[in-house]
Chimera marker file (.cmm) of the C-alpha trace (Angstrom):
<marker_set name="trace">
<marker id="1" x="-0.113" y="0.106" z="0.045" r="1" g="1" b="0" radius="0.5"/>
<marker id="2" x="1.778" y="3.395" z="-0.924" r="1" g="1" b="0" radius="0.5"/>
<marker id="3" x="1.854" y="6.136" z="1.813" r="1" g="1" b="0" radius="0.5"/>
<marker id="4" x="-0.204" y="8.624" z="1.787" r="1" g="1" b="0" radius="0.5"/>
<marker id="5" x="1.743" y="12.270" z="1.758" r="1" g="1" b="0" radius="0.5"/>
<marker id="6" x="1.227" y="14.207" z="4.124" r="1" g="1" b="0" radius="0.5"/>
<marker id="7" x="-0.254" y="17.718" z="3.028" r="1" g="1" b="0" radius="0.5"/>
<marker id="8" x="1.208" y="20.275" z="4.800" r="1" g="1" b="0" radius="0.5"/>
<marker id="9" x="-0.720" y="23.196" z="6.220" r="1" g="1" b="0" radius="0.5"/>
<marker id="10" x="-0.912" y="26.234" z="4.104" r="1" g="1" b="0" radius="0.5"/>
<marker id="11" x="0.779" y="29.198" z="5.875" r="1" g="1" b="0" radius="0.5"/>
<marker id="12" x="-1.140" y="32.173" z="5.454" r="1" g="1" b="0" radius="0.5"/>
<marker id="13" x="-0.135" y="35.700" z="5.156" r="1" g="1" b="0" radius="0.5"/>
<marker id="14" x="-1.275" y="38.767" z="7.061" r="1" g="1" b="0" radius="0.5"/>
<marker id="15" x="-1.479" y="42.043" z="5.426" r="1" g="1" b="0" radius="0.5"/>
<marker id="16" x="1.535" y="43.185" z="7.224" r="1" g="1" b="0" radius="0.5"/>
<marker id="17" x="3.669" y="40.355" z="5.896" r="1" g="1" b="0" radius="0.5"/>
<marker id="18" x="1.987" y="41.349" z="1.952" r="1" g="1" b="0" radius="0.5"/>
<marker id="19" x="2.853" y="44.876" z="2.353" r="1" g="1" b="0" radius="0.5"/>
<marker id="20" x="6.416" y="44.368" z="3.188" r="1" g="1" b="0" radius="0.5"/>
<marker id="21" x="6.792" y="41.661" z="0.739" r="1" g="1" b="0" radius="0.5"/>
<marker id="22" x="5.584" y="44.235" z="-2.053" r="1" g="1" b="0" radius="0.5"/>
<marker id="23" x="7.662" y="47.069" z="-0.706" r="1" g="1" b="0" radius="0.5"/>
<marker id="24" x="10.771" y="44.617" z="-0.795" r="1" g="1" b="0" radius="0.5"/>
<marker id="25" x="9.863" y="43.821" z="-4.611" r="1" g="1" b="0" radius="0.5"/>
<marker id="26" x="9.516" y="47.739" z="-5.371" r="1" g="1" b="0" radius="0.5"/>
<marker id="27" x="12.987" y="48.173" z="-4.302" r="1" g="1" b="0" radius="0.5"/>
<marker id="28" x="14.219" y="45.578" z="-5.545" r="1" g="1" b="0" radius="0.5"/>
<marker id="29" x="12.900" y="46.697" z="-9.069" r="1" g="1" b="0" radius="0.5"/>
<marker id="30" x="13.785" y="50.175" z="-8.423" r="1" g="1" b="0" radius="0.5"/>
<marker id="31" x="17.304" y="49.012" z="-7.255" r="1" g="1" b="0" radius="0.5"/>
<marker id="32" x="17.434" y="46.508" z="-10.312" r="1" g="1" b="0" radius="0.5"/>
<marker id="33" x="16.162" y="49.442" z="-12.688" r="1" g="1" b="0" radius="0.5"/>
<marker id="34" x="18.816" y="51.890" z="-11.613" r="1" g="1" b="0" radius="0.5"/>
<marker id="35" x="22.160" y="49.458" z="-11.694" r="1" g="1" b="0" radius="0.5"/>
<marker id="36" x="20.641" y="48.730" z="-15.580" r="1" g="1" b="0" radius="0.5"/>
<marker id="37" x="20.576" y="52.363" z="-16.138" r="1" g="1" b="0" radius="0.5"/>
<marker id="38" x="23.921" y="53.111" z="-14.719" r="1" g="1" b="0" radius="0.5"/>
<marker id="39" x="25.645" y="50.427" z="-16.619" r="1" g="1" b="0" radius="0.5"/>
<marker id="40" x="23.734" y="52.144" z="-20.058" r="1" g="1" b="0" radius="0.5"/>
<marker id="41" x="25.382" y="55.508" z="-19.136" r="1" g="1" b="0" radius="0.5"/>
<marker id="42" x="28.537" y="53.965" z="-18.073" r="1" g="1" b="0" radius="0.5"/>
<marker id="43" x="28.671" y="52.418" z="-21.447" r="1" g="1" b="0" radius="0.5"/>
<marker id="44" x="27.309" y="55.181" z="-23.147" r="1" g="1" b="0" radius="0.5"/>
<marker id="45" x="30.030" y="57.680" z="-22.156" r="1" g="1" b="0" radius="0.5"/>
<marker id="46" x="32.388" y="55.004" z="-22.819" r="1" g="1" b="0" radius="0.5"/>
<marker id="47" x="31.530" y="54.398" z="-26.636" r="1" g="1" b="0" radius="0.5"/>
<marker id="48" x="30.818" y="58.249" z="-27.310" r="1" g="1" b="0" radius="0.5"/>
<marker id="49" x="34.659" y="58.827" z="-26.024" r="1" g="1" b="0" radius="0.5"/>
<marker id="50" x="35.806" y="55.801" z="-28.404" r="1" g="1" b="0" radius="0.5"/>
<marker id="51" x="34.068" y="57.188" z="-31.380" r="1" g="1" b="0" radius="0.5"/>
<marker id="52" x="34.911" y="61.280" z="-30.585" r="1" g="1" b="0" radius="0.5"/>
<marker id="53" x="38.492" y="60.483" z="-29.799" r="1" g="1" b="0" radius="0.5"/>
<marker id="54" x="39.485" y="57.593" z="-31.606" r="1" g="1" b="0" radius="0.5"/>
<marker id="55" x="37.141" y="56.599" z="-33.820" r="1" g="1" b="0" radius="0.5"/>
<marker id="56" x="36.651" y="60.247" z="-36.041" r="1" g="1" b="0" radius="0.5"/>
<marker id="57" x="40.419" y="61.684" z="-35.124" r="1" g="1" b="0" radius="0.5"/>
<marker id="58" x="42.568" y="57.896" z="-35.653" r="1" g="1" b="0" radius="0.5"/>
<marker id="59" x="40.384" y="55.057" z="-37.624" r="1" g="1" b="0" radius="0.5"/>
<marker id="60" x="37.940" y="56.952" z="-39.982" r="1" g="1" b="0" radius="0.5"/>
<marker id="61" x="40.196" y="59.072" z="-41.615" r="1" g="1" b="0" radius="0.5"/>
<marker id="62" x="43.051" y="56.326" z="-42.467" r="1" g="1" b="0" radius="0.5"/>
<marker id="63" x="40.245" y="54.578" z="-44.012" r="1" g="1" b="0" radius="0.5"/>
<marker id="64" x="38.594" y="57.194" z="-45.906" r="1" g="1" b="0" radius="0.5"/>
<marker id="65" x="38.986" y="56.773" z="-50.188" r="1" g="1" b="0" radius="0.5"/>
<marker id="66" x="41.563" y="59.456" z="-51.390" r="1" g="1" b="0" radius="0.5"/>
<marker id="67" x="42.402" y="58.207" z="-54.726" r="1" g="1" b="0" radius="0.5"/>
<marker id="68" x="40.526" y="56.210" z="-56.844" r="1" g="1" b="0" radius="0.5"/>
<marker id="69" x="41.762" y="54.437" z="-60.245" r="1" g="1" b="0" radius="0.5"/>
<marker id="70" x="38.866" y="53.309" z="-62.130" r="1" g="1" b="0" radius="0.5"/>
<marker id="71" x="37.215" y="50.595" z="-59.713" r="1" g="1" b="0" radius="0.5"/>
<marker id="72" x="39.924" y="50.582" z="-57.424" r="1" g="1" b="0" radius="0.5"/>
<marker id="73" x="39.949" y="52.774" z="-54.326" r="1" g="1" b="0" radius="0.5"/>
<marker id="74" x="42.952" y="53.571" z="-51.977" r="1" g="1" b="0" radius="0.5"/>
<marker id="75" x="42.530" y="55.042" z="-48.739" r="1" g="1" b="0" radius="0.5"/>
<marker id="76" x="44.743" y="57.668" z="-47.231" r="1" g="1" b="0" radius="0.5"/>
<marker id="77" x="46.417" y="55.000" z="-44.774" r="1" g="1" b="0" radius="0.5"/>
<marker id="78" x="47.801" y="53.668" z="-48.089" r="1" g="1" b="0" radius="0.5"/>
<marker id="79" x="49.076" y="56.734" z="-49.358" r="1" g="1" b="0" radius="0.5"/>
<marker id="80" x="50.920" y="57.833" z="-46.009" r="1" g="1" b="0" radius="0.5"/>
<marker id="81" x="52.572" y="54.234" z="-46.280" r="1" g="1" b="0" radius="0.5"/>
<marker id="82" x="53.510" y="54.829" z="-49.751" r="1" g="1" b="0" radius="0.5"/>
<marker id="83" x="54.181" y="58.555" z="-49.265" r="1" g="1" b="0" radius="0.5"/>
<marker id="84" x="56.707" y="57.811" z="-46.387" r="1" g="1" b="0" radius="0.5"/>
<marker id="85" x="58.110" y="54.508" z="-49.283" r="1" g="1" b="0" radius="0.5"/>
<marker id="86" x="58.840" y="57.325" z="-51.201" r="1" g="1" b="0" radius="0.5"/>
<marker id="87" x="60.527" y="60.232" z="-49.218" r="1" g="1" b="0" radius="0.5"/>
<marker id="88" x="62.003" y="58.450" z="-46.343" r="1" g="1" b="0" radius="0.5"/>
<marker id="89" x="65.476" y="60.029" z="-47.552" r="1" g="1" b="0" radius="0.5"/>
<marker id="90" x="64.213" y="63.026" z="-48.245" r="1" g="1" b="0" radius="0.5"/>
<marker id="91" x="64.589" y="65.606" z="-45.354" r="1" g="1" b="0" radius="0.5"/>
<marker id="92" x="61.546" y="66.818" z="-43.963" r="1" g="1" b="0" radius="0.5"/>
<marker id="93" x="61.357" y="70.389" z="-46.346" r="1" g="1" b="0" radius="0.5"/>
<marker id="94" x="60.862" y="67.990" z="-49.398" r="1" g="1" b="0" radius="0.5"/>
<marker id="95" x="58.007" y="65.829" z="-48.678" r="1" g="1" b="0" radius="0.5"/>
<marker id="96" x="55.362" y="68.860" z="-48.747" r="1" g="1" b="0" radius="0.5"/>
<marker id="97" x="56.506" y="68.600" z="-52.318" r="1" g="1" b="0" radius="0.5"/>
<marker id="98" x="55.996" y="64.778" z="-53.133" r="1" g="1" b="0" radius="0.5"/>
<marker id="99" x="52.815" y="64.841" z="-51.571" r="1" g="1" b="0" radius="0.5"/>
<marker id="100" x="51.491" y="65.015" z="-55.566" r="1" g="1" b="0" radius="0.5"/>
<marker id="101" x="53.980" y="63.094" z="-57.251" r="1" g="1" b="0" radius="0.5"/>
<marker id="102" x="53.117" y="59.811" z="-54.834" r="1" g="1" b="0" radius="0.5"/>
<marker id="103" x="49.493" y="60.430" z="-56.069" r="1" g="1" b="0" radius="0.5"/>
<marker id="104" x="50.543" y="59.914" z="-59.552" r="1" g="1" b="0" radius="0.5"/>
<marker id="105" x="52.975" y="56.953" z="-58.621" r="1" g="1" b="0" radius="0.5"/>
<marker id="106" x="49.768" y="55.119" z="-56.835" r="1" g="1" b="0" radius="0.5"/>
<marker id="107" x="47.619" y="56.073" z="-60.251" r="1" g="1" b="0" radius="0.5"/>
<marker id="108" x="50.533" y="55.170" z="-62.248" r="1" g="1" b="0" radius="0.5"/>
<marker id="109" x="51.474" y="51.793" z="-60.644" r="1" g="1" b="0" radius="0.5"/>
<marker id="110" x="47.334" y="50.779" z="-60.671" r="1" g="1" b="0" radius="0.5"/>
<marker id="111" x="47.428" y="51.245" z="-64.168" r="1" g="1" b="0" radius="0.5"/>
<marker id="112" x="50.175" y="49.454" z="-64.651" r="1" g="1" b="0" radius="0.5"/>
<marker id="113" x="48.328" y="46.554" z="-63.007" r="1" g="1" b="0" radius="0.5"/>
<marker id="114" x="44.973" y="46.366" z="-64.675" r="1" g="1" b="0" radius="0.5"/>
<marker id="115" x="47.027" y="47.217" z="-68.245" r="1" g="1" b="0" radius="0.5"/>
<marker id="116" x="49.130" y="44.055" z="-67.119" r="1" g="1" b="0" radius="0.5"/>
<marker id="117" x="45.891" y="42.005" z="-66.077" r="1" g="1" b="0" radius="0.5"/>
<marker id="118" x="44.618" y="43.250" z="-69.621" r="1" g="1" b="0" radius="0.5"/>
<marker id="119" x="47.562" y="41.585" z="-71.281" r="1" g="1" b="0" radius="0.5"/>
<marker id="120" x="47.616" y="38.159" z="-69.572" r="1" g="1" b="0" radius="0.5"/>
<marker id="121" x="51.067" y="39.188" z="-67.678" r="1" g="1" b="0" radius="0.5"/>
<marker id="122" x="51.195" y="37.560" z="-63.717" r="1" g="1" b="0" radius="0.5"/>
<marker id="123" x="53.757" y="37.643" z="-61.299" r="1" g="1" b="0" radius="0.5"/>
<marker id="124" x="54.223" y="34.557" z="-58.736" r="1" g="1" b="0" radius="0.5"/>
<marker id="125" x="54.240" y="35.347" z="-54.882" r="1" g="1" b="0" radius="0.5"/>
<marker id="126" x="57.719" y="33.601" z="-55.332" r="1" g="1" b="0" radius="0.5"/>
<marker id="127" x="58.625" y="36.439" z="-57.246" r="1" g="1" b="0" radius="0.5"/>
<marker id="128" x="57.778" y="39.298" z="-55.381" r="1" g="1" b="0" radius="0.5"/>
<marker id="129" x="58.862" y="37.345" z="-51.853" r="1" g="1" b="0" radius="0.5"/>
<marker id="130" x="62.498" y="37.133" z="-54.222" r="1" g="1" b="0" radius="0.5"/>
<marker id="131" x="62.572" y="40.871" z="-55.003" r="1" g="1" b="0" radius="0.5"/>
<marker id="132" x="61.437" y="42.062" z="-51.594" r="1" g="1" b="0" radius="0.5"/>
<marker id="133" x="64.126" y="40.345" z="-49.996" r="1" g="1" b="0" radius="0.5"/>
<marker id="134" x="66.945" y="41.043" z="-52.089" r="1" g="1" b="0" radius="0.5"/>
<marker id="135" x="66.586" y="44.672" z="-51.620" r="1" g="1" b="0" radius="0.5"/>
<marker id="136" x="68.726" y="46.778" z="-49.112" r="1" g="1" b="0" radius="0.5"/>
<marker id="137" x="66.882" y="46.993" z="-46.790" r="1" g="1" b="0" radius="0.5"/>
<marker id="138" x="64.047" y="44.695" z="-47.747" r="1" g="1" b="0" radius="0.5"/>
<marker id="139" x="60.724" y="45.496" z="-47.922" r="1" g="1" b="0" radius="0.5"/>
<marker id="140" x="57.761" y="44.736" z="-45.611" r="1" g="1" b="0" radius="0.5"/>
<marker id="141" x="54.550" y="43.788" z="-46.672" r="1" g="1" b="0" radius="0.5"/>
<marker id="142" x="53.220" y="47.275" z="-46.698" r="1" g="1" b="0" radius="0.5"/>
<marker id="143" x="55.123" y="47.522" z="-49.814" r="1" g="1" b="0" radius="0.5"/>
<marker id="144" x="54.550" y="44.401" z="-51.440" r="1" g="1" b="0" radius="0.5"/>
<marker id="145" x="52.456" y="46.582" z="-54.538" r="1" g="1" b="0" radius="0.5"/>
<marker id="146" x="55.912" y="48.366" z="-55.410" r="1" g="1" b="0" radius="0.5"/>
<marker id="147" x="57.534" y="45.364" z="-56.059" r="1" g="1" b="0" radius="0.5"/>
<marker id="148" x="54.581" y="43.401" z="-57.908" r="1" g="1" b="0" radius="0.5"/>
<marker id="149" x="54.574" y="46.844" z="-60.176" r="1" g="1" b="0" radius="0.5"/>
<marker id="150" x="58.204" y="46.614" z="-60.545" r="1" g="1" b="0" radius="0.5"/>
<marker id="151" x="57.577" y="43.212" z="-61.838" r="1" g="1" b="0" radius="0.5"/>
<marker id="152" x="54.927" y="43.666" z="-64.068" r="1" g="1" b="0" radius="0.5"/>
<marker id="153" x="56.870" y="46.413" z="-65.466" r="1" g="1" b="0" radius="0.5"/>
<marker id="154" x="59.745" y="44.328" z="-66.158" r="1" g="1" b="0" radius="0.5"/>
<marker id="155" x="57.847" y="41.541" z="-67.647" r="1" g="1" b="0" radius="0.5"/>
<marker id="156" x="55.787" y="43.735" z="-69.627" r="1" g="1" b="0" radius="0.5"/>
<marker id="157" x="58.886" y="45.386" z="-71.671" r="1" g="1" b="0" radius="0.5"/>
<marker id="158" x="60.356" y="42.121" z="-71.864" r="1" g="1" b="0" radius="0.5"/>
<marker id="159" x="57.132" y="39.999" z="-73.259" r="1" g="1" b="0" radius="0.5"/>
<marker id="160" x="55.160" y="42.598" z="-74.872" r="1" g="1" b="0" radius="0.5"/>
<marker id="161" x="56.581" y="45.693" z="-75.368" r="1" g="1" b="0" radius="0.5"/>
<marker id="162" x="60.554" y="44.679" z="-76.871" r="1" g="1" b="0" radius="0.5"/>
<marker id="163" x="58.255" y="42.526" z="-79.449" r="1" g="1" b="0" radius="0.5"/>
<marker id="164" x="56.610" y="45.228" z="-80.920" r="1" g="1" b="0" radius="0.5"/>
<marker id="165" x="59.711" y="47.804" z="-80.859" r="1" g="1" b="0" radius="0.5"/>
<marker id="166" x="61.814" y="47.322" z="-83.989" r="1" g="1" b="0" radius="0.5"/>
<marker id="167" x="65.712" y="47.195" z="-82.935" r="1" g="1" b="0" radius="0.5"/>
<marker id="168" x="66.636" y="49.202" z="-85.644" r="1" g="1" b="0" radius="0.5"/>
<marker id="169" x="64.619" y="51.788" z="-87.559" r="1" g="1" b="0" radius="0.5"/>
<marker id="170" x="65.517" y="53.563" z="-91.330" r="1" g="1" b="0" radius="0.5"/>
<marker id="171" x="67.728" y="56.845" z="-90.542" r="1" g="1" b="0" radius="0.5"/>
<marker id="172" x="66.756" y="59.759" z="-92.715" r="1" g="1" b="0" radius="0.5"/>
<link id1="1" id2="2" r="1" g="1" b="0" radius="0.2"/>
<link id1="2" id2="3" r="1" g="1" b="0" radius="0.2"/>
<link id1="3" id2="4" r="1" g="1" b="0" radius="0.2"/>
<link id1="4" id2="5" r="1" g="1" b="0" radius="0.2"/>
<link id1="5" id2="6" r="1" g="1" b="0" radius="0.2"/>
<link id1="6" id2="7" r="1" g="1" b="0" radius="0.2"/>
<link id1="7" id2="8" r="1" g="1" b="0" radius="0.2"/>
<link id1="8" id2="9" r="1" g="1" b="0" radius="0.2"/>
<link id1="9" id2="10" r="1" g="1" b="0" radius="0.2"/>
<link id1="10" id2="11" r="1" g="1" b="0" radius="0.2"/>
<link id1="11" id2="12" r="1" g="1" b="0" radius="0.2"/>
<link id1="12" id2="13" r="1" g="1" b="0" radius="0.2"/>
<link id1="13" id2="14" r="1" g="1" b="0" radius="0.2"/>
<link id1="14" id2="15" r="1" g="1" b="0" radius="0.2"/>
<link id1="15" id2="16" r="1" g="1" b="0" radius="0.2"/>
<link id1="16" id2="17" r="1" g="1" b="0" radius="0.2"/>
<link id1="17" id2="18" r="1" g="1" b="0" radius="0.2"/>
<link id1="18" id2="19" r="1" g="1" b="0" radius="0.2"/>
<link id1="19" id2="20" r="1" g="1" b="0" radius="0.2"/>
<link id1="20" id2="21" r="1" g="1" b="0" radius="0.2"/>
<link id1="21" id2="22" r="1" g="1" b="0" radius="0.2"/>
<link id1="22" id2="23" r="1" g="1" b="0" radius="0.2"/>
<link id1="23" id2="24" r="1" g="1" b="0" radius="0.2"/>
<link id1="24" id2="25" r="1" g="1" b="0" radius="0.2"/>
<link id1="25" id2="26" r="1" g="1" b="0" radius="0.2"/>
<link id1="26" id2="27" r="1" g="1" b="0" radius="0.2"/>
<link id1="27" id2="28" r="1" g="1" b="0" radius="0.2"/>
<link id1="28" id2="29" r="1" g="1" b="0" radius="0.2"/>
<link id1="29" id2="30" r="1" g="1" b="0" radius="0.2"/>
<link id1="30" id2="31" r="1" g="1" b="0" radius="0.2"/>
<link id1="31" id2="32" r="1" g="1" b="0" radius="0.2"/>
<link id1="32" id2="33" r="1" g="1" b="0" radius="0.2"/>
<link id1="33" id2="34" r="1" g="1" b="0" radius="0.2"/>
<link id1="34" id2="35" r="1" g="1" b="0" radius="0.2"/>
<link id1="35" id2="36" r="1" g="1" b="0" radius="0.2"/>
<link id1="36" id2="37" r="1" g="1" b="0" radius="0.2"/>
<link id1="37" id2="38" r="1" g="1" b="0" radius="0.2"/>
<link id1="38" id2="39" r="1" g="1" b="0" radius="0.2"/>
<link id1="39" id2="40" r="1" g="1" b="0" radius="0.2"/>
<link id1="40" id2="41" r="1" g="1" b="0" radius="0.2"/>
<link id1="41" id2="42" r="1" g="1" b="0" radius="0.2"/>
<link id1="42" id2="43" r="1" g="1" b="0" radius="0.2"/>
<link id1="43" id2="44" r="1" g="1" b="0" radius="0.2"/>
<link id1="44" id2="45" r="1" g="1" b="0" radius="0.2"/>
<link id1="45" id2="46" r="1" g="1" b="0" radius="0.2"/>
<link id1="46" id2="47" r="1" g="1" b="0" radius="0.2"/>
<link id1="47" id2="48" r="1" g="1" b="0" radius="0.2"/>
<link id1="48" id2="49" r="1" g="1" b="0" radius="0.2"/>
<link id1="49" id2="50" r="1" g="1" b="0" radius="0.2"/>
<link id1="50" id2="51" r="1" g="1" b="0" radius="0.2"/>
<link id1="51" id2="52" r="1" g="1" b="0" radius="0.2"/>
<link id1="52" id2="53" r="1" g="1" b="0" radius="0.2"/>
<link id1="53" id2="54" r="1" g="1" b="0" radius="0.2"/>
<link id1="54" id2="55" r="1" g="1" b="0" radius="0.2"/>
<link id1="55" id2="56" r="1" g="1" b="0" radius="0.2"/>
<link id1="56" id2="57" r="1" g="1" b="0" radius="0.2"/>
<link id1="57" id2="58" r="1" g="1" b="0" radius="0.2"/>
<link id1="58" id2="59" r="1" g="1" b="0" radius="0.2"/>
<link id1="59" id2="60" r="1" g="1" b="0" radius="0.2"/>
<link id1="60" id2="61" r="1" g="1" b="0" radius="0.2"/>
<link id1="61" id2="62" r="1" g="1" b="0" radius="0.2"/>
<link id1="62" id2="63" r="1" g="1" b="0" radius="0.2"/>
<link id1="63" id2="64" r="1" g="1" b="0" radius="0.2"/>
<link id1="64" id2="65" r="1" g="1" b="0" radius="0.2"/>
<link id1="65" id2="66" r="1" g="1" b="0" radius="0.2"/>
<link id1="66" id2="67" r="1" g="1" b="0" radius="0.2"/>
<link id1="67" id2="68" r="1" g="1" b="0" radius="0.2"/>
<link id1="68" id2="69" r="1" g="1" b="0" radius="0.2"/>
<link id1="69" id2="70" r="1" g="1" b="0" radius="0.2"/>
<link id1="70" id2="71" r="1" g="1" b="0" radius="0.2"/>
<link id1="71" id2="72" r="1" g="1" b="0" radius="0.2"/>
<link id1="72" id2="73" r="1" g="1" b="0" radius="0.2"/>
<link id1="73" id2="74" r="1" g="1" b="0" radius="0.2"/>
<link id1="74" id2="75" r="1" g="1" b="0" radius="0.2"/>
<link id1="75" id2="76" r="1" g="1" b="0" radius="0.2"/>
<link id1="76" id2="77" r="1" g="1" b="0" radius="0.2"/>
<link id1="77" id2="78" r="1" g="1" b="0" radius="0.2"/>
<link id1="78" id2="79" r="1" g="1" b="0" radius="0.2"/>
<link id1="79" id2="80" r="1" g="1" b="0" radius="0.2"/>
<link id1="80" id2="81" r="1" g="1" b="0" radius="0.2"/>
<link id1="81" id2="82" r="1" g="1" b="0" radius="0.2"/>
<link id1="82" id2="83" r="1" g="1" b="0" radius="0.2"/>
<link id1="83" id2="84" r="1" g="1" b="0" radius="0.2"/>
<link id1="84" id2="85" r="1" g="1" b="0" radius="0.2"/>
<link id1="85" id2="86" r="1" g="1" b="0" radius="0.2"/>
<link id1="86" id2="87" r="1" g="1" b="0" radius="0.2"/>
<link id1="87" id2="88" r="1" g="1" b="0" radius="0.2"/>
<link id1="88" id2="89" r="1" g="1" b="0" radius="0.2"/>
<link id1="89" id2="90" r="1" g="1" b="0" radius="0.2"/>
<link id1="90" id2="91" r="1" g="1" b="0" radius="0.2"/>
<link id1="91" id2="92" r="1" g="1" b="0" radius="0.2"/>
<link id1="92" id2="93" r="1" g="1" b="0" radius="0.2"/>
<link id1="93" id2="94" r="1" g="1" b="0" radius="0.2"/>
<link id1="94" id2="95" r="1" g="1" b="0" radius="0.2"/>
<link id1="95" id2="96" r="1" g="1" b="0" radius="0.2"/>
<link id1="96" id2="97" r="1" g="1" b="0" radius="0.2"/>
<link id1="97" id2="98" r="1" g="1" b="0" radius="0.2"/>
<link id1="98" id2="99" r="1" g="1" b="0" radius="0.2"/>
<link id1="99" id2="100" r="1" g="1" b="0" radius="0.2"/>
<link id1="100" id2="101" r="1" g="1" b="0" radius="0.2"/>
<link id1="101" id2="102" r="1" g="1" b="0" radius="0.2"/>
<link id1="102" id2="103" r="1" g="1" b="0" radius="0.2"/>
<link id1="103" id2="104" r="1" g="1" b="0" radius="0.2"/>
<link id1="104" id2="105" r="1" g="1" b="0" radius="0.2"/>
<link id1="105" id2="106" r="1" g="1" b="0" radius="0.2"/>
<link id1="106" id2="107" r="1" g="1" b="0" radius="0.2"/>
<link id1="107" id2="108" r="1" g="1" b="0" radius="0.2"/>
<link id1="108" id2="109" r="1" g="1" b="0" radius="0.2"/>
<link id1="109" id2="110" r="1" g="1" b="0" radius="0.2"/>
<link id1="110" id2="111" r="1" g="1" b="0" radius="0.2"/>
<link id1="111" id2="112" r="1" g="1" b="0" radius="0.2"/>
<link id1="112" id2="113" r="1" g="1" b="0" radius="0.2"/>
<link id1="113" id2="114" r="1" g="1" b="0" radius="0.2"/>
<link id1="114" id2="115" r="1" g="1" b="0" radius="0.2"/>
<link id1="115" id2="116" r="1" g="1" b="0" radius="0.2"/>
<link id1="116" id2="117" r="1" g="1" b="0" radius="0.2"/>
<link id1="117" id2="118" r="1" g="1" b="0" radius="0.2"/>
<link id1="118" id2="119" r="1" g="1" b="0" radius="0.2"/>
<link id1="119" id2="120" r="1" g="1" b="0" radius="0.2"/>
<link id1="120" id2="121" r="1" g="1" b="0" radius="0.2"/>
<link id1="121" id2="122" r="1" g="1" b="0" radius="0.2"/>
<link id1="122" id2="123" r="1" g="1" b="0" radius="0.2"/>
<link id1="123" id2="124" r="1" g="1" b="0" radius="0.2"/>
<link id1="124" id2="125" r="1" g="1" b="0" radius="0.2"/>
<link id1="125" id2="126" r="1" g="1" b="0" radius="0.2"/>
<link id1="126" id2="127" r="1" g="1" b="0" radius="0.2"/>
<link id1="127" id2="128" r="1" g="1" b="0" radius="0.2"/>
<link id1="128" id2="129" r="1" g="1" b="0" radius="0.2"/>
<link id1="129" id2="130" r="1" g="1" b="0" radius="0.2"/>
<link id1="130" id2="131" r="1" g="1" b="0" radius="0.2"/>
<link id1="131" id2="132" r="1" g="1" b="0" radius="0.2"/>
<link id1="132" id2="133" r="1" g="1" b="0" radius="0.2"/>
<link id1="133" id2="134" r="1" g="1" b="0" radius="0.2"/>
<link id1="134" id2="135" r="1" g="1" b="0" radius="0.2"/>
<link id1="135" id2="136" r="1" g="1" b="0" radius="0.2"/>
<link id1="136" id2="137" r="1" g="1" b="0" radius="0.2"/>
<link id1="137" id2="138" r="1" g="1" b="0" radius="0.2"/>
<link id1="138" id2="139" r="1" g="1" b="0" radius="0.2"/>
<link id1="139" id2="140" r="1" g="1" b="0" radius="0.2"/>
<link id1="140" id2="141" r="1" g="1" b="0" radius="0.2"/>
<link id1="141" id2="142" r="1" g="1" b="0" radius="0.2"/>
<link id1="142" id2="143" r="1" g="1" b="0" radius="0.2"/>
<link id1="143" id2="144" r="1" g="1" b="0" radius="0.2"/>
<link id1="144" id2="145" r="1" g="1" b="0" radius="0.2"/>
<link id1="145" id2="146" r="1" g="1" b="0" radius="0.2"/>
<link id1="146" id2="147" r="1" g="1" b="0" radius="0.2"/>
<link id1="147" id2="148" r="1" g="1" b="0" radius="0.2"/>
<link id1="148" id2="149" r="1" g="1" b="0" radius="0.2"/>
<link id1="149" id2="150" r="1" g="1" b="0" radius="0.2"/>
<link id1="150" id2="151" r="1" g="1" b="0" radius="0.2"/>
<link id1="151" id2="152" r="1" g="1" b="0" radius="0.2"/>
<link id1="152" id2="153" r="1" g="1" b="0" radius="0.2"/>
<link id1="153" id2="154" r="1" g="1" b="0" radius="0.2"/>
<link id1="154" id2="155" r="1" g="1" b="0" radius="0.2"/>
<link id1="155" id2="156" r="1" g="1" b="0" radius="0.2"/>
<link id1="156" id2="157" r="1" g="1" b="0" radius="0.2"/>
<link id1="157" id2="158" r="1" g="1" b="0" radius="0.2"/>
<link id1="158" id2="159" r="1" g="1" b="0" radius="0.2"/>
<link id1="159" id2="160" r="1" g="1" b="0" radius="0.2"/>
<link id1="160" id2="161" r="1" g="1" b="0" radius="0.2"/>
<link id1="161" id2="162" r="1" g="1" b="0" radius="0.2"/>
<link id1="162" id2="163" r="1" g="1" b="0" radius="0.2"/>
<link id1="163" id2="164" r="1" g="1" b="0" radius="0.2"/>
<link id1="164" id2="165" r="1" g="1" b="0" radius="0.2"/>
<link id1="165" id2="166" r="1" g="1" b="0" radius="0.2"/>
<link id1="166" id2="167" r="1" g="1" b="0" radius="0.2"/>
<link id1="167" id2="168" r="1" g="1" b="0" radius="0.2"/>
<link id1="168" id2="169" r="1" g="1" b="0" radius="0.2"/>
<link id1="169" id2="170" r="1" g="1" b="0" radius="0.2"/>
<link id1="170" id2="171" r="1" g="1" b="0" radius="0.2"/>
<link id1="171" id2="172" r="1" g="1" b="0" radius="0.2"/>
</marker_set>
């Protein structure tokens, strides 16, 4: 035979106890709401600080497009790296004069890469790595485009343009 469960007598809550429970729950909700509000306020302040202090002044300007060649876009970070490379041996007063020249070099290099692609001329990663390591001092990965363009120019000259230019011409 199964044992019968003994029912515990239901505890009755007095009005005073019910009132205290309601006040306690109300206080808990207020404290929880204030805690959430404080966390949101702190995160907002930190977010605005990061946005205005780092994103707007440091990150965003370096990632805005400053040069566009056909469909290829170059950001300010790329431009400053190329400017640093092409002006590394110059004194600081000449760097301002080189700014426009570097824009033209970036445009020319991209047109060379696009033209080589149209002609079906490519360079392998091994060739690029070999050239980058052979230079003194060796190029960083940031300047890989320079090595690619240099190799493409050599290959285009050797494989395409030398065949179209006669070795000798009639003199007048």
